[in-house]
C-alpha positions in Angstrom: 177.0 -127.2 -1.8 177.5 -127.2 -5.5 179.9 -129.7 -6.5 179.8 -128.2 -9.9 181.4 -124.7 -8.7 182.9 -125.8 -5.5 180.4 -123.1 -3.6 178.8 -123.7 -0.5 175.7 -121.6 -1.0 175.4 -120.6 2.8 178.8 -119.0 2.4 177.4 -116.6 -0.2 174.3 -115.1 2.1 171.1 -115.2 0.5 168.0 -113.2 1.8 164.4 -113.7 0.5 162.7 -110.8 -0.2 159.0 -112.2 -0.3 156.4 -112.1 -3.1 154.9 -110.0 -5.4 151.1 -109.9 -5.3 149.9 -111.9 -8.0 146.6 -110.3 -8.1 147.8 -106.7 -8.5 147.6 -104.9 -11.6 150.4 -105.8 -14.1 151.6 -102.0 -14.0 151.9 -102.0 -10.6 153.8 -105.3 -10.5 156.3 -104.1 -13.0 157.0 -100.8 -11.2 157.4 -102.4 -7.6 159.9 -104.8 -9.5 161.8 -102.1 -11.0 162.2 -100.1 -8.1 163.3 -103.1 -5.9 165.7 -104.1 -8.6 167.1 -100.8 -8.9 167.5 -100.4 -5.0 169.3 -103.8 -4.8 171.6 -103.4 -7.6 172.4 -99.9 -6.7 173.6 -101.7 -3.4 175.7 -104.0 -5.3 173.9 -107.3 -4.6 173.1 -110.0 -7.1 169.3 -110.4 -7.7 167.3 -113.7 -8.3 163.8 -112.9 -9.7 161.5 -116.2 -9.6 158.3 -116.2 -11.8 156.0 -116.7 -12.8 154.9 -115.2 -16.1 157.7 -114.0 -18.4 156.6 -110.3 -18.5 158.2 -110.1 -15.1 161.7 -109.6 -17.0 160.5 -106.1 -18.2 160.2 -104.7 -14.5 163.3 -106.2 -13.6 165.4 -104.8 -16.7 163.7 -101.3 -16.3 165.2 -101.3 -12.7 168.6 -102.6 -13.6 168.9 -100.0 -16.5 168.0 -97.3 -13.9 170.7 -98.7 -11.5 173.5 -99.2 -13.9 172.7 -97.8 -17.4 174.2 -100.1 -19.9 172.9 -103.4 -19.4 172.8 -106.4 -22.0 170.3 -108.9 -21.4 170.8 -112.5 -22.4 167.6 -114.7 -22.9 167.1 -118.4 -22.7 163.9 -119.2 -24.3 162.2 -121.6 -26.7 160.3 -118.9 -28.2 161.1 -115.5 -29.7 158.5 -113.3 -27.5 159.1 -110.5 -30.2 156.1 -109.7 -31.3 155.0 -106.0 -31.0 151.7 -107.1 -29.6 149.8 -110.3 -28.9 145.7 -109.9 -28.5 146.0 -106.4 -28.1 148.4 -106.4 -25.6 151.7 -104.6 -25.9 153.1 -105.8 -22.6 152.6 -109.7 -22.1 154.8 -113.0 -22.1 154.7 -112.8 -26.3 156.1 -109.5 -26.4 158.9 -108.9 -23.5 161.5 -109.7 -25.5 160.7 -106.6 -27.7 159.8 -104.5 -25.2 163.1 -105.4 -23.2 165.1 -104.7 -26.4 163.7 -101.1 -26.2 165.2 -100.4 -23.0 168.2 -102.7 -22.8 171.8 -102.0 -24.6 171.6 -105.3 -26.3 169.4 -108.5 -26.4 170.7 -111.9 -27.2 168.5 -114.8 -27.6 169.4 -118.3 -27.4 167.3 -121.5 -27.7 164.5 -120.2 -29.6 162.8 -123.0 -31.7 159.2 -121.2 -32.1 159.0 -118.1 -34.0 156.4 -115.5 -35.2 157.4 -115.1 -38.9 158.8 -111.9 -39.1 160.9 -112.4 -35.8 163.3 -115.0 -37.6 165.3 -112.7 -39.4 166.0 -110.4 -36.5 169.6 -110.0 -35.2 168.7 -111.0 -31.8 169.5 -114.8 -32.2 172.7 -117.0 -31.1 173.4 -120.5 -30.3 175.0 -122.1 -27.3 178.3 -121.7 -29.1 177.9 -118.1 -30.2 176.5 -116.3 -27.6 179.6 -115.0 -25.7 180.8 -113.5 -28.9 177.7 -111.2 -29.3 178.2 -110.0 -25.5 180.6 -107.2 -24.1 182.7 -108.0 -21.1 182.5 -104.6 -19.8 178.9 -104.2 -19.8 177.0 -105.7 -16.8 174.7 -108.8 -18.1 170.9 -109.9 -16.9 170.2 -113.4 -17.6 166.8 -114.0 -18.3 166.1 -118.1 -18.2 162.8 -119.1 -19.3 162.4 -122.8 -18.3 160.9 -123.8 -21.4 164.3 -123.6 -23.2 164.9 -127.2 -21.5 163.5 -130.2 -23.4 160.0 -131.0 -22.0 161.3 -134.5 -21.4 163.5 -132.8 -18.8 161.2 -130.0 -17.6 157.4 -130.6 -18.4 155.9 -128.4 -16.0 156.1 -125.0 -18.3 153.2 -123.0 -19.8 154.4 -123.5 -23.5 156.5 -126.4 -24.0 158.5 -127.0 -27.2 160.3 -130.2 -28.5 163.8 -130.3 -28.9 165.4 -128.1 -26.3 168.4 -128.0 -24.5 169.4 -130.3 -21.7 170.4 -129.5 -17.8 174.1 -129.8 -18.8 173.9 -127.2 -21.4 172.8 -124.7 -19.3 175.4 -125.5 -16.9 178.0 -125.1 -19.3 176.3 -121.8 -20.3 176.9 -120.6 -16.7 180.5 -121.9 -17.1 180.6 -119.7 -19.9 179.3 -116.7 -18.2 181.6 -116.5 -15.3 183.8 -114.6 -17.2 181.3 -112.0 -17.8 179.6 -109.6 -15.1 176.3 -111.0 -14.3 174.3 -108.8 -12.0 171.1 -110.5 -12.0 168.9 -113.1 -13.3 165.4 -114.4 -13.6 163.9 -117.8 -13.9 160.5 -117.9 -15.2 157.3 -119.6 -16.6 157.5 -122.5 -14.4 153.9 -124.0 -13.7 154.2 -126.8 -11.1 150.5 -128.1 -11.8 151.6 -129.3 -15.5 154.1 -131.7 -13.9 152.9 -134.0 -11.2 156.0 -135.5 -10.7 157.5 -132.4 -9.5 160.7 -132.8 -11.4 160.5 -129.5 -13.0 160.5 -127.7 -9.6 163.4 -129.5 -8.5 165.2 -128.7 -11.6 164.3 -124.9 -11.6 165.5 -124.8 -7.6 168.8 -126.6 -8.8 169.2 -124.1 -11.4 168.9 -121.1 -8.8 171.4 -122.6 -6.8 173.9 -123.3 -9.5 173.4 -119.9 -10.7 173.9 -118.2 -7.7 177.1 -120.1 -7.0 178.5 -119.7 -10.6 177.8 -115.8 -10.6 178.5 -114.9 -7.2 180.3 -117.6 -5.3 
């Protein structure tokens, strides 16, 4: 039960669709994720993708655009992820927002505090106070939540922690703001439990999944 959104998760109906094979080729993973995302969104259901490396967002967005056409992507991330390539790779965690921007109608990035120099002047960035102004209430939204947007004091179990991040309450308030929009899916990525022996990062991620489902589809 979400006391924040006054919603009982058991009343919504949640189905676990299983896992992708992490040993599979990246292209195959993205293709399967795209296909499943398209199928689910065409059926009018909300979707949560759990990662894992942030690159999975690209497969989800490819499927979302195939199903719905114009899709806006709201990214909460400590990093811009706008490089065109990284260590010779065009598709990876450091380029994912660039690749998504080539597919989606609009990409808005909130919480970035680590940049690759040329990225800083680009028109993708917004703050907690301004991101809603950048989004259309008509077109569907996919929310991509990289857990490193949170301060590492709250969520240390991520692959690339950055000091000075958001609080848990900040994200809940963002979920409140998004209730006035048409959120069709989200991914929560970059959780790395081995980096957090306390287990609090995994608990935080699980709570965010619960609150997001209640906020957007409850």
